[in-house]
DRENGU-56973 format. One record per residue: residue in one letter; x, y, z of N, C-alpha, C in turn. Coordinates in steps of 0.02 Angstrom, whole numbers, padded with zeros to 5 digits, always signed. Each point is the difference from the previous one (the first is absolute). Example, Ala and Ser with C-alpha at 12.3 -4.5 7.8 and 13.67 -1.06 7.14 Angstrom:
BEGIN
A+00660-00284+00390-00045+00059+00000+00045+00060+00000;S-00018+00053-00036+00042+00059+00003-00039+00055+00037;
This chain:
BEGIN
M+04726+03513+03014+00010+00059+00042-00051+00053-00020;L-00023+00037+00049-00044+00056-00016+00038+00056-00034;K-00031+00030-00048+00031+00059-00029-00008+00058+00048;T+00050+00043+00003-00005+00058+00045+00005+00063-00042;V-00042+00047+00017-00003+00063-00037+00004+00057+00050;V+00045+00049-00013+00003+00059+00042-00052+00049-00024;R-00047+00017+00042-00053+00046-00019+00009+00066+00037;R-00028+00052-00029+00000+00064+00034-00040-00007+00065;L+00027+00024+00055-00035-00006+00063-00063+00043+00000;V-00055-00027+00023-00060+00040+00010+00013+00048+00057;P-00013+00065-00008+00013+00047+00054-00031-00023+00066;L+00037+00007+00054-00023-00026+00064-00066+00031+00021;V-00009+00064-00012-00063+00031+00020-00058-00032-00037;T+00010-00020-00064-00052-00034-00038-00015-00068+00030;V+00053-00035+00021-00009-00066+00031-00040+00007+00065;L+00016+00048+00041-00034+00009+00064-00073+00018-00011;M-00014+00042-00050-00070+00017-00014-00038-00062-00023;A+00033-00043-00040-00033-00060-00025-00014-00050+00056;L+00044+00000+00051-00009-00047+00055-00059+00017+00044;G-00022+00063-00002-00060+00019+00038+00017+00031+00067;P-00051+00015+00039+00009+00040+00060+00040-00034+00055;H+00009-00066-00004+00036-00034+00054+00075-00005-00012;A+00025+00026-00057+00071-00001-00011+00034+00044+00052;W-00021+00063+00004+00021+00045+00054-00060+00046+00013;A-00017+00009+00063-00055+00046+00016+00018+00070-00026;D+00061+00020+00011+00027+00063-00027+00068-00017-00028;M+00010+00012-00065+00064-00018-00031+00057+00038+00034;P+00051-00035+00024+00057+00035+00030+00034+00046-00051;A+00023+00056+00023+00034+00048-00045+00058-00033-00037;L+00035-00045+00034+00058-00033-00030-00019-00035-00065;L-00060-00028-00005-00019-00042-00056-00029+00039-00059;D-00011+00064+00008-00033+00040-00051+00052+00038-00041;A+00017-00026-00059+00050+00032-00043-00021+00069-00024;R-00065+00013+00002-00024+00066-00023+00021+00056+00047;R+00019-00017+00062+00019+00051+00048+00073+00020-00006;V+00040-00038-00037+00071+00016-00005+00009+00062-00043;P+00030+00053+00027+00007+00062-00038+00044-00008-00062;H-00017+00037-00052+00040+00008-00061-00001-00061-00047;L-00022-00057+00022+00005-00060-00042-00051+00000-00057;G+00023-00024-00058-00044-00013-00056-00021-00072+00000;P-00036-00022-00054-00025-00069-00002+00054-00053+00006;E+00057+00008-00033+00054-00049+00004+00028-00004+00071;G+00007+00057+00032+00024+00001+00068-00048-00034+00048;R-00065+00011-00010-00049-00032+00044+00000-00076-00009;A+00008-00022-00064+00004-00072-00012+00062-00029+00035;D+00056+00036-00001+00060-00026+00033-00007+00004+00076;Y-00038+00048+00025-00013+00002+00072-00038-00062+00023;D-00048-00023-00042-00035-00062+00017+00048-00060+00002;R+00050+00000-00044+00051-00053+00004+00041+00006+00064;F+00015+00062+00019+00037+00012+00062-00038-00029+00060;L-00066+00004-00001-00040-00024+00056+00001-00076+00007;L+00028-00035-00048+00008-00073+00005+00070-00020+00025;Q+00041+00050+00017+00069-00015+00018+00006-00014+00075;P+00052-00038+00020+00013-00012+00070+00027+00063+00034;T-00002+00001+00065+00032+00054+00038+00070-00023+00019;P+00045+00049+00012-00009+00072-00004-00009+00023-00072;R-00038+00053-00008-00013+00026-00067-00013+00075+00004;A+00013+00035-00055-00011+00072-00002-00016+00021-00072;F-00046+00049-00006-00020+00026-00066+00011+00075+00002;A+00038+00026-00049+00016+00071-00002-00027+00030-00065;V-00017+00064+00002-00027+00035-00058+00028+00071-00002;S+00007+00027-00061+00028+00067-00008-00054+00048-00023;A+00016+00064+00000-00049+00052-00019-00020-00005-00074;N+00042-00029-00042-00017-00005-00071-00031-00068-00018;G-00018-00039+00052-00036-00062-00011+00043-00061-00009;A+00066+00007+00004+00044-00058-00001-00007-00037+00067;W+00016-00063-00001-00006-00039+00062+00053-00054+00002;G+00008-00030+00058+00045-00056+00008-00017-00036+00064;W+00010-00065+00001-00012-00037+00061+00052-00055+00009;A+00003-00026+00060+00046-00054+00016-00030-00042+00056;A+00020-00063+00004-00025-00044+00052+00054-00048+00022;A+00003-00011+00065+00042-00052+00030+00074+00007-00018;I+00025+00061+00000+00072+00011-00011+00036-00013+00066;E+00037-00054+00002+00039-00019+00059-00044-00005+00063;D-00065-00009-00010-00048-00003+00056+00008+00061+00045;D+00013+00058-00031+00016+00062+00037-00043+00055-00030;I-00044+00030+00040-00045+00051-00027+00038+00062-00022;K+00055+00018+00033+00038+00058-00021+00032-00011-00068;A+00030-00059-00010+00030-00016-00064-00053-00005-00054;T-00057-00028+00017-00055-00007-00048-00027+00068-00020;E-00008+00045+00048-00025+00067-00014+00050+00039-00043;A+00063-00008+00015+00052+00034-00039-00002-00023-00073;R-00009-00066-00010-00004-00025-00068-00061+00026-00037;A-00057+00005+00035-00061+00026-00031+00011+00073-00022;L+00032+00039+00042+00014+00070-00018+00049+00004-00058;E+00050-00044-00002+00047-00001-00056-00037-00016-00065;N-00044-00050+00003-00038-00019-00060-00044+00057-00024;C-00032+00034+00047-00042+00057-00018+00042+00055-00032;A+00058+00016+00031+00042+00054-00026+00026-00015-00070;R+00014-00063-00012+00026-00020-00066-00050+00017-00055;W-00065-00012+00014-00051+00012-00050-00024+00073+00000;A+00008+00034+00056-00024+00069+00004+00044+00048-00039;G+00064-00017-00008+00047+00044-00034+00034+00048+00048;A+00054+00030-00023+00042+00041+00044-00038+00058+00032;E-00045+00032-00038-00034+00059+00027-00052-00018+00053;Q-00029-00058-00004-00054-00018+00046+00020-00054+00050;A+00060-00026-00004+00021-00055+00044-00009+00018+00074;A+00015+00063+00017-00003+00020+00070-00071+00002+00027;T-00050-00002-00045-00069+00003+00023-00028-00069+00018;C+00039-00054-00010-00023-00067+00017-00009-00006+00075;Q-00059-00024+00020-00014-00012+00071-00034-00068+00006;V+00008-00030+00059-00032-00064+00013-00075+00012+00013;Y-00042-00036-00037-00072+00003+00012-00023-00055+00048;A+00023-00061-00011-00021-00056+00042+00061-00037+00026;R-00002-00018+00063+00053-00039+00032-00033-00059+00036;D+00016-00060-00021-00030-00061+00028-00077+00004-00005;L-00035+00007+00056-00073+00002-00001-00028+00071+00008;D+00043+00049+00002-00022+00069+00017+00009+00047-00059;V-00047+00047-00006+00009+00058-00044+00034+00054+00041;V+00057+00025-00024+00040+00048+00039+00008+00067-00036;W-00033+00009-00056+00005+00063-00037-00028+00057+00042;P+00035+00056+00006-00024+00056+00042-00070+00022-00019;G-00043+00003+00049-00069+00020-00010-00047-00057-00018;L+00028-00058-00019-00042-00057-00018+00014-00060+00044;Q+00035+00009+00055+00020-00056+00042-00060-00042+00020;A+00010-00065+00000-00054-00046+00020+00031-00064+00027;R-00028-00023+00055+00024-00062+00031-00060-00037+00029;L+00000-00065-00010-00053-00042+00029+00025-00032+00065;P-00046-00019+00044+00021-00035+00061+00039-00063-00018;P+00053-00015+00037+00041-00059-00015-00035-00064+00020;A+00026-00055-00025-00024-00066+00021+00016-00011+00073;P-00037-00043+00035+00016-00015+00070+00072-00022+00008;A+00031+00020+00054+00070-00015+00011+00010-00071+00027;E-00050-00028+00032+00007-00065+00031-00030-00056-00043;A+00024-00060+00010-00029-00058-00034-00073-00009+00019;L-00041-00021-00047-00071-00010+00014-00011-00062+00043;T+00038-00052-00015-00004-00062+00038+00061-00042-00018;G+00005-00060+00026+00056-00043-00016+00005-00056+00051;G+00055-00035-00004+00013-00056+00045+00073-00017-00003;T+00018-00056+00027+00070-00022-00001+00022-00010-00072;G+00046+00041-00022+00028-00007-00067-00031+00043-00054;W-00055+00036+00015-00031+00040-00052-00035+00060+00028;S-00011+00050-00042-00038+00060+00019-00033+00030-00061;L-00055+00034+00013-00040+00033-00052+00011+00075+00007;V+00037+00030-00047+00026+00067+00009-00024+00047-00055;P-00037+00054+00017-00016+00051-00050+00064+00032-00026;D+00006+00008-00065+00061+00027-00029-00007+00076-00008;N+00041+00038+00037-00006+00072+00000+00030+00034-00062;R+00023-00040-00048+00024+00027-00064-00057+00004-00051;F-00061-00017+00024-00060+00002-00043-00053+00042+00034;L-00045+00028-00041-00056+00038+00026-00046-00045+00041;W-00031+00028+00050-00040-00039+00048-00068+00030+00010;Q-00053-00043+00005-00067+00023+00016-00031-00037+00059;G+00014-00065+00007-00033-00040+00051-00058-00038-00029;P-00021-00054+00034-00051-00046-00027-00066+00034-00019;A-00022+00049+00038-00065+00030-00012-00002+00042-00064;Q+00058+00029-00019+00002+00045-00057+00034-00029-00061;A+00045-00047+00009+00039-00027-00056-00043-00039-00049;R+00020+00000-00062-00034-00041-00051+00013-00074+00013;G+00057-00015+00029+00018-00068+00016+00068+00000+00033;V+00030-00059+00004+00066-00006+00030+00042-00048-00041;Y+00063+00016-00009+00048-00043-00034+00048-00026+00053;L-00003-00065+00014+00046-00032+00047+00060-00025-00039;W+00059+00026+00015+00061-00018-00037+00044-00044+00042;A+00024-00056-00030+00044-00046+00034+00067-00003-00037;H+00053+00015+00035+00067+00001-00030+00025-00070-00014;G+00055-00005-00036+00032-00064-00013+00043-00022+00059;R+00031-00058-00007+00044-00026+00051+00068-00014-00032;S+00051+00033+00025+00067-00006-00028+00029-00069+00016;P+00030-00034-00050+00032-00064+00014+00055+00006+00053;G+00029+00059+00006+00053+00010+00050-00025+00020+00068;G-00066+00003+00008-00028+00016+00065-00001+00074+00018;A+00009+00044-00050-00002+00072+00013-00070+00020+00025;D-00002+00052+00041-00063+00023+00028-00034+00049-00048;S-00057-00020-00028-00035+00041-00048-00057+00041+00030;R-00007-00004+00066-00052+00040+00032+00011+00074-00012;G-00054+00035-00015+00006+00072-00013+00016+00017-00072;S+00014-00049-00042+00016+00015-00070-00061+00028-00036;Q+00013+00045-00045-00054+00037-00034-00037-00045-00050;P-00066-00003+00003-00038-00037-00051+00017+00023-00070;Q-00008-00045-00048+00017+00017-00069-00042+00058-00027;P+00028+00038-00047-00034+00061-00023-00069-00010-00030;H-00016-00060-00028-00067-00007-00028-00054+00007+00053;V+00018-00009+00064-00047+00007+00055-00026+00073+00003;R+00040+00046-00025-00021+00071+00003-00060+00014-00044;A-00010-00040-00052-00061+00008-00040-00062-00011+00043;F+00004-00048+00045-00055-00013+00046-00005+00055+00053;N+00056+00020+00028+00000+00052+00051-00027+00065-00028;N+00021+00019-00061-00024+00062-00030-00075-00003-00014;A-00027-00060-00006-00072-00008-00011-00039-00006+00064;G+00034+00005+00058-00037+00000+00063+00009-00060+00044;Y+00046-00044-00016+00014-00059+00042+00053+00016+00052;D-00011-00020+00062+00054+00000+00049+00050-00055-00017;V+00062+00009+00022+00053-00049-00012+00028-00023+00067;I-00003-00065+00012+00023-00029+00063+00048-00057-00016;R+00055-00003+00036+00050-00052-00011-00011-00059+00047;L+00012-00060-00025+00005-00059+00042+00074-00012+00011;D+00027+00026+00055+00071-00008+00015+00012-00065+00037;R+00053-00037-00020+00013-00066+00028+00073-00005+00023;D+00009-00028+00058+00066-00009+00029+00037-00056-00037;P+00058+00013-00030+00034-00051-00038+00021-00061+00042;Q+00004+00009+00065+00020-00056+00043-00053-00054+00004;T-00063+00018-00011-00055-00048+00007-00043-00004-00063;D+00023+00032-00053-00041+00008-00061+00005-00061-00045;E-00030-00055+00020-00005-00058-00043-00064+00005-00042;T-00003-00038-00054-00053+00009-00049-00070-00008+00030;E-00011-00054+00038-00067-00012+00028-00016+00050+00054;A+00050+00022+00038-00012+00053+00049-00021+00064-00035;G+00034+00017-00055-00018+00060-00037-00071-00004-00027;A-00020-00060-00023-00069-00008-00025-00051+00010+00055;S+00015-00026+00060-00045+00009+00057-00006+00073+00018;W+00057+00035+00001-00001+00072+00017-00039+00039-00052;M+00008-00018-00064-00038+00033-00053-00075-00008+00012;R-00022-00060+00017-00072-00011+00011-00024+00040+00061;Q+00040+00000+00053-00019+00039+00059-00005+00074-00015;A+00048+00025-00039+00001+00071-00017-00061+00019-00042;L-00016-00041-00049-00059+00014-00042-00064-00003+00040;T-00005-00047+00045-00059-00005+00044-00007+00063+00042;E+00056+00026+00024-00002+00061+00041-00022+00060-00041;L+00024+00005-00061-00020+00056-00043-00074-00003-00017;R-00026-00059-00011-00072-00008-00009-00038+00023+00062;R+00025-00021+00057-00033+00018+00063-00001+00075+00010;R+00051+00034-00023+00003+00073+00009-00046+00037-00048;G-00028-00034-00048-00053+00030-00041+00021+00029-00067;Y+00058-00019-00025+00019+00025-00066-00047-00027-00054;A-00020+00044-00045-00049-00019-00051+00029-00050-00050;R+00063+00007-00017+00035-00047-00044+00067-00018+00031;V+00019-00062-00010+00064-00023+00027+00041-00032-00056;V+00059+00027-00011+00047-00026-00050+00059-00030+00038;A+00018-00062-00016+00059-00033+00028+00052-00004-00055;G+00057+00032+00011+00052+00000-00050+00068-00011+00030;G+00048-00016-00043+00067-00009+00025+00048-00020-00055;Q+00063-00005+00019+00052-00019-00047+00036-00062+00027;S+00017-00047-00044+00038-00059+00018-00037-00041+00054;R+00030-00008+00060-00033-00040+00051-00065+00033+00023;G-00001+00066+00002-00062+00034+00018-00055-00014-00050;A+00018-00004-00064-00049-00016-00052-00024-00072+00006;W+00046-00045+00017-00017-00070+00010-00051-00007+00057;N+00013+00036+00055-00046-00002+00057-00068+00029-00019;A-00001+00052-00042-00064+00029-00023-00039-00051-00040;L+00033-00039-00043-00034-00053-00037-00026-00054+00047;Q+00037-00015+00053-00023-00051+00048-00065+00021+00034;A-00011+00066+00006-00061+00024+00033-00062-00016-00041;L+00008-00021-00063-00058-00019-00041-00035-00062+00027;S+00032-00036+00047-00032-00061+00027-00059+00016+00045;E-00006+00063+00022-00056+00020+00042-00042+00053-00035;P-00063-00015-00016-00041+00048-00036-00011+00064+00040;G-00002+00055-00037-00021+00064+00031+00055+00039+00034;L+00061-00025+00003+00053+00038+00034+00020+00061-00040;A+00005-00007-00066+00021+00056-00042-00045+00005-00061;D-00012+00061-00022-00037+00010-00062+00045-00010-00060;T+00064+00016+00009+00049-00008-00054+00066-00023+00030;V+00034-00045-00034+00068-00019+00016+00045+00021-00057;I+00055+00034+00016+00049+00021-00050+00067-00030+00019;A+00023-00048-00040+00061-00037+00015+00054+00018-00050;I+00051+00035+00023+00055+00022-00043+00059-00048+00010;A+00018-00037-00052+00055-00048+00002-00004-00046+00061;P-00057-00036+00008-00007-00042+00060+00052-00055+00003;A+00028-00010+00059+00052-00051+00009+00007-00017+00074;A+00019-00063+00013+00009-00020+00070+00053-00055+00007;H+00040-00013-00053+00045-00057+00001+00072+00018-00016;G+00015+00064+00003+00069+00021-00013+00017+00001-00074;P+00060+00023-00017+00022+00004-00070+00020-00068-00027;R+00014-00002-00064+00024-00061-00030+00061-00026+00037;G+00001-00066+00012+00055-00029+00037-00015-00013+00072;S-00053+00030+00027-00018-00012+00070-00036-00067+00004;P+00006-00035+00058-00030-00068+00005-00075-00001-00013;A-00036+00052+00022-00073-00001-00005-00026+00017-00070;H+00044+00023-00043-00022+00024-00066-00034-00055-00040;A+00019-00064+00013-00025-00056-00040-00075-00010+00008;W-00027+00017+00058-00072-00012+00010-00041+00065+00001;A+00027+00053-00027-00036+00064-00002-00064-00005-00042;L+00002-00035-00057-00059-00005-00042-00054-00042+00032;D+00020-00053+00034-00050-00042+00035-00035+00039+00055;D+00037+00041+00036-00031+00040+00053-00046+00053-00029;L+00019+00027-00058-00044+00048-00033-00065-00033-00021;R+00004-00061-00025-00061-00035-00019-00046-00010+00061;R+00030-00014+00058-00040-00009+00061-00037+00064+00018;I+00033+00057-00009-00034+00064+00013-00060+00008-00045;V+00009-00014-00064-00054+00009-00049-00057-00048+00015;V+00016-00063+00015-00052-00049+00015-00039+00018+00062;S+00034+00030+00049-00033+00016+00064-00038+00066-00002;A+00005+00038-00055-00034+00065-00005-00075-00009+00005;R-00030+00038+00045-00073-00003+00011-00032+00069-00005;S+00034+00047-00029-00023+00069+00000-00027+00019-00069;S-00058-00026-00016-00029+00012-00066-00020+00073-00011;G-00006+00038+00054-00018+00070-00006+00060+00047-00001;T+00060-00026-00001+00061+00040+00003+00033+00006-00069;R+00019+00060-00019+00038+00010-00061+00074-00013+00015;V+00035-00029-00048+00070-00018+00011+00042+00029-00058;A+00052+00036+00018+00048+00025-00049+00070-00027+00018;V+00035-00025-00050+00067-00027+00010+00047+00030-00052;A+00060+00018+00021+00051+00025-00047+00063-00043+00007;N+00023-00027-00055+00063-00036-00003+00046+00034-00051;F+00066-00005+00011+00047+00036-00041+00053-00047-00030;A+00020+00014-00060+00053-00039-00032+00065+00007+00042;G+00038-00054+00002+00063+00003+00035-00006-00002+00076;D-00056-00022+00026-00010-00004+00072+00030-00066+00025;E+00053+00005+00039+00035-00060+00023-00041-00039+00052;F-00054+00029+00025-00044-00034+00047-00057-00038-00035;D-00003+00007-00066-00053-00032-00040+00028-00063-00033;P-00021-00059+00022+00029-00062-00027-00017-00014-00072;D-00060+00021-00023-00021-00013-00068-00057+00047-00017;P+00014+00055-00035-00052+00050-00014-00061-00027-00035;D+00009-00044-00048-00058-00026-00037-00043-00044+00045;Q+00031-00043+00041-00039-00042+00045-00035+00042+00053;R+00034+00051+00026-00033+00044+00049-00061+00033-00031;A+00007+00023-00062-00057+00032-00034-00058-00048-00007;A+00015-00063-00017-00054-00049-00008-00033-00016+00067;I+00040-00007+00052-00028-00015+00066-00043+00057+00025;L+00026+00061-00004-00038+00057+00026-00060+00016-00044;G+00003-00020-00064-00057+00012-00044-00063-00034+00023;V+00006-00053+00039-00058-00035+00027-00041+00046+00045;L+00033+00051+00029-00036+00045+00045-00054+00040-00036;A+00003+00003-00066-00052+00036-00037-00068-00030+00012;A-00002-00067+00011-00064-00033+00012-00015-00007+00075;R+00046+00020+00043-00009-00007+00072-00002+00067+00035;S-00010+00053-00038+00001+00068+00028-00050+00043-00038;A-00004+00063+00020-00045+00047-00035+00033+00030-00061;G+00061-00019-00014+00036+00026-00058+00074-00006+00011;L+00037-00013-00053+00073-00006+00003+00032+00047-00050;A+00047+00041+00024+00042+00041-00043+00071-00027+00007;Y+00027-00026-00054+00066-00031+00003+00048+00040-00044;I+00047+00034+00031+00050+00040-00035+00061-00044-00007;D+00010-00026-00060+00050-00053-00011+00060+00028-00038;R+00055+00009+00036+00063+00020-00030-00007+00061-00046;P-00023+00056+00028-00009+00060-00042+00066+00024-00030;A-00004+00027-00059+00060+00020-00037+00040+00053+00039;G+00065-00010+00002+00045+00050+00028+00006+00000+00075;I-00037-00042+00035+00001-00001+00073+00023-00070+00022;T+00056-00004+00033+00029-00065+00015+00019-00007+00073;G+00009-00063+00021+00026-00015+00066-00053-00005+00054;H+00020-00028+00056-00046-00010+00055-00028+00066+00027;G+00038+00053-00006-00023+00065+00024-00033+00043-00052;G-00026-00032-00053-00030+00039-00055-00058+00044+00021;G-00033-00017+00055-00056+00041+00023+00021+00068+00024;N+00065+00010+00013+00025+00066+00021+00019+00044-00060;D+00000-00029-00059+00019+00037-00061-00052+00054-00015;W+00024+00060-00017-00047+00055-00013-00046-00016-00059;R+00025-00040-00047-00043-00019-00056-00058-00044+00022;F+00011-00042+00049-00055-00040+00026-00052+00046+00033;T+00024+00048+00039-00046+00046+00034-00044+00037-00050;L+00031+00029-00052-00038+00041-00047-00046-00043-00043;R+00022-00060-00020-00042-00042-00042-00057-00031+00039;Y+00014-00022+00062-00047-00044+00034-00030+00026+00064;G+00026+00056+00028-00030+00026+00060-00074+00017-00009;P-00017+00045-00047-00071+00015-00012-00039-00061-00023;C+00032-00044-00039-00034-00061-00023-00020-00044+00058;L+00045-00010+00049-00015-00043+00057-00057+00029+00041;L-00001+00067+00008-00056+00031+00035-00065-00012-00037;D+00000+00010-00066-00061-00012-00038-00022-00073+00006;F+00047-00047-00005-00018-00070+00005-00029-00016+00069;A+00030+00027+00052-00024-00014+00068-00071+00024+00010;E-00020+00052-00036-00067+00028+00009-00047-00018-00057;G+00021-00048-00042-00046-00026-00051-00004+00041-00063;R+00049+00044-00012+00000+00039-00061+00054-00026-00047;A-00009+00008-00064+00049-00024-00049+00031+00058-00040;R-00011+00062+00022+00018+00057-00040+00074-00001-00021;S+00046-00007+00048+00071+00005-00016+00034-00067-00003;C-00038-00054+00003+00030-00067-00003-00008-00030-00069;
């Protein structure tokens, strides 16, 4: 297993400056921790962590420099904002608690006199077909192909019970890419027709469309079945610059009939990979009931190191367990910036 180390996050403004002029033509006010009133260095570092959180989210600050934030409380922005203000008041103390105000809400700066909002993502699907659609996610900052540093195509999992996962929010590590200038687009799939090979075909069509639209870099990522489909896209060179597969699976949990041949199908994916110019990152977690044999999976996927431009294999990181480990805040903080660095050929935080 790879050793995992929690490192101090590099300030986001430093990351954006290192990425160069194509990260953002003009850094959005939301992403600049230096603009937050009253905050000291520790508060600015925590604001950068806040920017990796899912929505709904809110960041509050007081006149004496105390702060507090919250994210995804009951999927309700009012409840989330109330919790952020409570957290701020707790640290501000009785005399200053009443001065706590919300600075940032979701993607907007709402502090009086400093308000800032960027144009939203397109409301309509970019393209699609029977059973699938390519949808810009309006919970992420948006620039469009001509201005964006790249695009992260996110593919959701497929519930064994047939639940509809369309519209589900991409995992928080995707925000590391979005904050660095990548648009975020979902590959939404209808559960009624979402079979494995159909999903792979839709993934290839979606990536081809994003290339056609002119994105400078294309990242294909996903969780569970979405991750499996992203790995299948390696059979065609040039579709993606990077593939990020979080807990890839396509055969159901232990006990399902198809589970017995999951490893054989994974070997077929690796053997059919033809994308020598694509970087591949895979994350597997201890206690994943969709993983038939962690050690064998690691050995099979390890072959991709010689069939790709590079392999980053996050193997059962400490303290993060289960099929949904990619949603764990510890995964986001440890590996979000690392995955961005890996995708762009840097090793700084990996």
